[in-house]
C-alpha positions in Angstrom: -3.2 7.1 5.4 -2.0 4.2 7.5 -4.5 3.0 10.1 -3.7 3.8 13.7 -1.6 1.0 15.2 -0.7 -0.3 11.8 2.5 1.6 11.1 4.6 -0.8 9.0 7.9 -2.1 10.5 10.3 -2.5 7.6 13.0 -5.1 7.7 15.3 -5.6 4.7 15.8 -9.2 3.7 18.4 -10.3 1.1 18.3 -14.0 0.4 21.6 -15.5 -0.6 22.1 -19.0 -2.0 18.5 -19.9 -1.6 17.6 -23.2 -3.2 14.7 -22.9 -5.6 11.7 -24.8 -4.2 10.8 -27.9 -6.0 7.5 -26.6 -7.3 9.1 -23.5 -8.9 9.2 -24.2 -12.7 12.4 -24.0 -14.6 12.9 -22.6 -18.1 11.1 -25.5 -19.7 7.9 -24.4 -17.9 6.1 -27.7 -17.8 2.4 -27.4 -17.3 2.4 -29.8 -14.4 5.0 -27.6 -12.6 3.1 -24.5 -13.3 -0.1 -26.1 -11.9 1.8 -27.4 -8.8 3.1 -23.9 -8.1 -0.4 -22.4 -8.3 -1.7 -25.2 -6.0 1.1 -24.5 -3.5 0.1 -20.8 -3.2 -3.6 -21.7 -3.1 -3.0 -24.0 -0.2 -1.8 -21.0 1.8 -5.3 -19.5 2.4 -4.8 -15.8 2.9 -7.9 -13.7 3.7 -7.5 -10.0 4.1 -6.5 -8.8 7.6 -5.3 -12.3 8.6 -1.7 -11.4 9.5 -0.7 -15.0 10.4 -2.0 -16.4 7.1 -0.3 -13.6 5.2 3.0 -14.2 6.9 2.8 -17.9 6.0 2.1 -17.2 2.4 4.8 -14.6 2.0 7.3 -16.9 3.7 6.7 -19.3 0.9 6.7 -16.7 -1.9 9.7 -14.6 -1.0 12.3 -17.4 -1.3 10.9 -18.4 -4.7 11.5 -14.9 -6.0 14.9 -14.6 -4.2 16.1 -17.8 -5.9 15.4 -16.2 -9.2 17.6 -13.2 -8.5 15.3 -10.9 -6.7 16.2 -8.7 -3.7 13.3 -9.0 -1.3 12.0 -6.5 1.2 9.2 -7.3 3.7 6.9 -4.6 5.1 5.1 -6.0 8.1 1.8 -4.5 9.2 -1.0 -5.5 11.6 -2.9 -6.7 8.5 -0.1 -8.8 7.1 3.0 -8.7 5.0 3.7 -6.7 1.9 6.6 -7.7 -0.4 8.7 -5.4 -2.6 11.2 -7.1 -4.8 13.9 -5.9 -7.2 15.3 -7.8 -10.2 18.3 -6.3 -11.9 18.1 -5.4 -15.6 18.5 -2.5 -17.9 16.8 0.9 -17.7 14.2 2.3 -15.3 12.3 -0.6 -13.7 8.9 -1.8 -14.9 6.6 -2.3 -11.9 4.7 -5.6 -11.7 1.8 -5.2 -9.2 -0.3 -7.9 -7.5 -1.8 -8.9 -4.3 -1.7 -11.9 -2.0 -4.9 -11.5 -0.1 -8.2 -13.1 -1.1 -11.9 -12.7 -0.1 -12.0 -16.3 1.2 -11.8 -17.3 4.9 -9.5 -20.0 6.0 -11.2 -23.3 5.7 -12.8 -22.6 2.3 -10.4 -24.9 0.5 -11.4 -27.9 2.6 -15.1 -27.3 2.8 -16.6 -25.0 0.1 -14.3 -24.6 -2.9 -11.9 -27.5 -3.2 -9.0 -27.5 -5.5 -9.9 -29.3 -8.8 -8.4 -29.7 -12.3 -10.8 -30.5 -15.1 -8.8 -30.4 -18.3 -7.9 -26.8 -18.9 -10.1 -25.5 -16.1 -8.5 -25.1 -12.6 -10.6 -24.2 -9.6 -9.7 -23.1 -6.1 -10.3 -20.1 -3.7 -8.0 -17.2 -4.7 -6.6 -19.2 -7.7 -7.9 -16.8 -10.3 -7.9 -13.7 -8.1 -5.0 -13.7 -8.1 -2.5 -16.3 -7.2 -2.2 -17.6 -10.8 -1.1 -14.0 -11.7 1.7 -14.2 -9.2 2.8 -17.5 -10.8 2.9 -15.7 -14.2 5.5 -13.4 -12.7 7.5 -16.2 -11.1 7.6 -18.3 -14.2 8.6 -15.4 -16.5 11.5 -14.6 -14.2 12.4 -18.3 -14.2 12.6 -18.4 -18.0 14.6 -15.2 -18.1 16.9 -16.1 -15.2 19.9 -16.9 -17.4 19.4 -14.0 -19.8 22.1 -11.3 -19.3 20.8 -8.3 -17.5 21.7 -6.1 -20.4 19.1 -8.0 -22.5 16.2 -7.7 -20.1 14.4 -4.9 -18.4 14.8 -4.1 -14.8 11.8 -5.2 -12.7 10.3 -4.0 -9.5 7.5 -6.3 -8.0 5.0 -5.2 -5.4 2.7 -7.8 -3.8 0.4 -6.2 -1.2 -1.8 -8.0 1.3 -4.8 -5.6 1.5 -6.0 -5.0 -2.0 -9.4 -6.7 -1.5 -10.2 -4.2 1.3 -9.2 -1.1 -0.7 -5.4 -1.1 0.1 -5.7 1.1 3.1 -2.2 0.5 4.4 -0.4 -0.2 1.1 -1.5 2.8 -0.8 1.2 5.2 0.6 3.7 2.4 0.1 2.7 2.1 -3.6 3.2 5.8 -4.0 6.7 5.4 -2.7 7.5 2.2 -4.6 6.3 3.7 -7.9 8.9 6.5 -7.9 11.3 6.1 -10.8 9.5 3.4 -12.7 9.0 3.4 -16.4 5.5 1.9 -16.3 3.3 -0.5 -14.4 1.6 -3.8 -15.2 -1.2 -5.2 -13.0 -1.8 -8.9 -12.8 -5.5 -8.9 -12.1 -7.7 -10.8 -14.4 -8.3 -9.6 -18.0 -11.6 -9.0 -19.7 -13.3 -12.3 -20.5 -11.9 -12.2 -24.1 -8.4 -11.7 -22.8 -8.1 -8.0 -23.5 -6.1 -6.0 -21.1 -7.6 -3.3 -18.9 -6.6 0.3 -19.6 -8.5 2.6 -17.4 -10.7 1.7 -14.4 -13.6 3.4 -12.5 -12.7 5.0 -9.2 -14.1 3.1 -6.3 -15.0 4.4 -2.8 -16.7 2.9 0.2 -18.6 5.3 2.5 -20.3 4.7 5.8 -23.1 6.9 7.0 -23.9 6.6 10.7 -26.8 8.3 12.4 -27.2 8.8 16.2 -30.8 9.6 17.4 -32.5 9.2 20.7 -34.3 6.1 22.0 -37.8 6.4 23.4 -40.9 4.2 23.8 -42.6 4.1 20.4 -46.1 4.3 21.8 -45.9 6.0 25.2 -43.6 9.0 24.4 -42.5 8.8 20.7 -42.2 12.6 20.7 -39.2 12.3 23.0 -37.4 10.1 20.6 -35.4 10.8 17.5 -35.5 8.0 15.0 -32.1 7.2 13.6 -33.6 4.8 11.0 -36.0 7.5 9.7 -33.1 9.9 9.5 -31.0 7.4 7.7 -33.7 6.8 5.1 -33.9 10.5 4.4 -30.2 10.7 4.1 -30.1 7.8 1.6 -32.7 9.7 -0.5 -30.4 12.6 -0.4 -27.5 10.4 -1.5 -29.6 9.3 -4.5 -30.1 13.0 -5.4 -26.4 13.7 -5.2 -25.2 10.8 -7.4 -28.0 11.4 -9.9 -27.3 15.2 -10.3 -27.4 15.9 -14.1 -24.7 18.6 -13.5 -22.1 15.9 -12.7 -19.5 15.5 -15.4 -19.8 11.7 -15.4 -22.1 8.9 -14.3 -21.9 7.4 -10.9 -22.7 3.8 -9.9 -24.1 3.7 -6.3 -24.9 0.6 -4.3 -26.3 0.7 -0.8 -24.6 -2.5 0.3 -25.6 -2.8 4.0 -28.1 -1.2 6.4 -28.4 -1.7 10.1 -30.2 0.0 12.9 -32.8 -0.3 15.6 -33.5 -2.9 18.3 -37.3 -3.5 18.7 -40.5 -2.3 17.0 -41.6 -0.7 20.2 -38.4 1.3 20.6 -37.6 4.5 18.6 -34.2 3.5 17.2 -31.2 5.4 18.5 -28.6 4.2 16.0 -28.5 3.3 12.3 -25.9 3.1 9.6 -25.4 2.2 6.0 -22.3 1.3 3.9 -22.4 2.5 0.3 -20.2 1.5 -2.7 -19.6 4.2 -5.3 -17.9 4.0 -8.8 -16.7 6.9 -10.8 -15.3 7.2 -14.3 -13.6 10.6 -13.8 -11.9 12.3 -10.9 -13.9 15.5 -11.1 -17.2 13.6 -10.4 -15.5 11.6 -7.7 -14.3 14.8 -5.8 -17.7 16.4 -6.2 -19.7 13.5 -4.9 -17.4 12.6 -2.0 -17.4 16.3 -1.0 -21.2 16.4 -1.0 -21.5 13.2 1.0 -19.1 14.3 3.7 -21.1 17.5 4.0 -24.4 15.8 4.7 -26.5 17.5 7.4 -29.2 16.1 9.7 -32.8 16.6 8.7 -34.2 16.1 12.2 -33.3 18.4 15.1 -31.1 16.6 17.5 -30.0 13.9 15.1 -26.2 13.5 14.5 -24.7 12.4 11.2 -21.2 11.0 10.7 -19.8 10.2 7.3 -16.6 8.2 6.9 -14.8 7.4 3.7 -13.7 3.8 4.5 -11.6 3.4 1.3 -11.1 5.3 -1.9 -9.4 4.3 -5.1 -9.0 7.2 -7.6 -10.5 7.0 -11.0 -8.0 6.0 -13.6 -8.9 7.7 -17.0 -6.9 6.2 -19.9 -4.1 8.5 -21.0 -1.7 8.8 -24.0 1.0 7.3 -21.7 -1.2 4.2 -21.1 -1.8 3.9 -24.8 1.9 4.0 -25.5 2.5 1.2 -23.0 -0.3 -0.8 -24.5 1.2 -0.4 -28.0 4.5 -1.7 -26.6 2.8 -4.7 -25.1 0.8 -5.3 -28.3 4.0 -5.2 -30.3 5.6 -7.7 -28.0 2.6 -9.9 -28.4 2.7 -9.8 -32.2 6.4 -11.0 -32.1 5.3 -14.2 -30.4 2.1 -14.7 -32.4 -0.4 -13.3 -30.0 -3.0 -10.6 -30.5 -3.5 -8.3 -27.5 -5.9 -5.4 -27.2 -7.0 -3.2 -24.3 -10.0 -1.2 -23.1 -11.4 0.3 -19.8 -12.9 -1.8 -17.0 -15.5 -1.1 -14.4 -13.8 -2.8 -11.5 -11.1 -1.1 -9.4 -7.7 -2.3 -8.2 -4.2 -1.0 -7.3 -3.6 0.1 -10.8 -6.2 2.8 -10.2 -3.6 4.6 -8.1 -0.8 4.1 -10.5 -2.7 5.1 -13.6 -4.1 8.2 -11.8 -0.6 9.3 -11.0 0.2 9.6 -14.7 2.3 6.4 -14.8 2.0 4.4 -18.0 -0.2 1.6 -16.8 -2.0 -1.5 -18.1 -3.8 -4.2 -16.1 -5.3 -7.6 -16.7 -2.1 -9.5 -17.2 -3.4 -12.4 -15.2 -4.8 -15.5 -17.0 -8.3 -15.8 -18.4 -11.0 -17.4 -16.3 -14.0 -16.3 -14.4 -16.0 -16.4 -11.2 -13.9 -14.0 -9.1 -15.2 -13.9 -5.5 -17.6 -16.7 -6.3 -17.6 -20.5 -5.7 -17.1 -21.0 -9.4 -13.8 -19.1 -9.4 -11.5 -20.7 -12.0 -8.7 -20.0 -14.4 -7.6 -21.6 -17.7 -4.2 -23.3 -17.4 -3.4 -22.7 -21.1 -3.9 -18.9 -20.5 -1.3 -18.9 -17.7 1.3 -20.2 -20.3 0.2 -17.5 -22.8 0.7 -14.8 -20.2 4.1 -16.1 -19.2 5.1 -16.0 -22.9 3.8 -12.4 -23.2 5.5 -11.2 -20.0 8.8 -12.7 -21.2 8.4 -10.9 -24.6 7.7 -7.6 -22.8 10.7 -7.9 -20.5 13.2 -9.0 -23.1 15.0 -6.2 -24.9 14.8 -6.6 -28.6 18.1 -6.2 -30.5 18.2 -3.0 -32.6 
């Protein structure tokens, strides 16, 4: 559901006679132009929930797509701008899904993770995750710009601004935007060997908050209710829930943060923890989340509040996904590439699309590594490989 106060305000924008920015590569796709385009997007630092930074980035991206024939729609929210774009072609559209937000605060580029190019290795905050993936989309459309619409697939492109925080506002939009599509391709990073991702664990973030009662820890502890002690007991209960052998699949559980209390001589009145959970199947996901939201206090007078902060459904690989992977692999063979696919542990927006039964593959971004870390980098040669592959997928082969 959309967060309170964050109802999107839609405004249709159709760009007409927009000049292609100088750093948007043409059909020749020179490496220096591809690199310059990634650099241009990385310079727009765009952390999640920074609406001003998001607006600046999408104001740069939108005209680039429009100049390549896309009709562009902005959806403005309190967290930033989402973009939905349509490119004419044949058949039901193929959805290309990506995100514009990063985990890096503004200022990282200047002080912590500077832009650098060392041969084939390119570094910069958000370059790998996932602005280089956006460039793959742009460059493929640039190469196909003069191909008649009858000879290329129709395309729908969704770039959301809240993926790194679980897509709380864009999830209902993605449900809407996925109607009528023939399949979906995600532009997150691939497996380290370049294999695509087909299937992803479900991912949920849960916050457990405990309210107790403060008291002097020595003079009248019996009048207090320790929120910290209650939280510890609740976390032990969480471990029992996620380790239940009756569950249909394994659960990864990480207690990421704990807070509570004020002083050692005060019985703590408040405590909380945030937990990250990963699931491989929807049945286990539903069972565990239901049990967690039904937690009850151990101590008389303590109050427990459980909030699901975000939840991405488990995406179990289906026959429909396998069919799309076969299609992509066939396109790869036609251009001399070998492409495989297998499930991944991480979650993203393709979790939703795959869980809806839409034929889905992910990992169409370039190879690299260090996502969310200072060593974040991508391989420039891999960007070109992915551009070639996307063009092969989008072109309609003659009978």
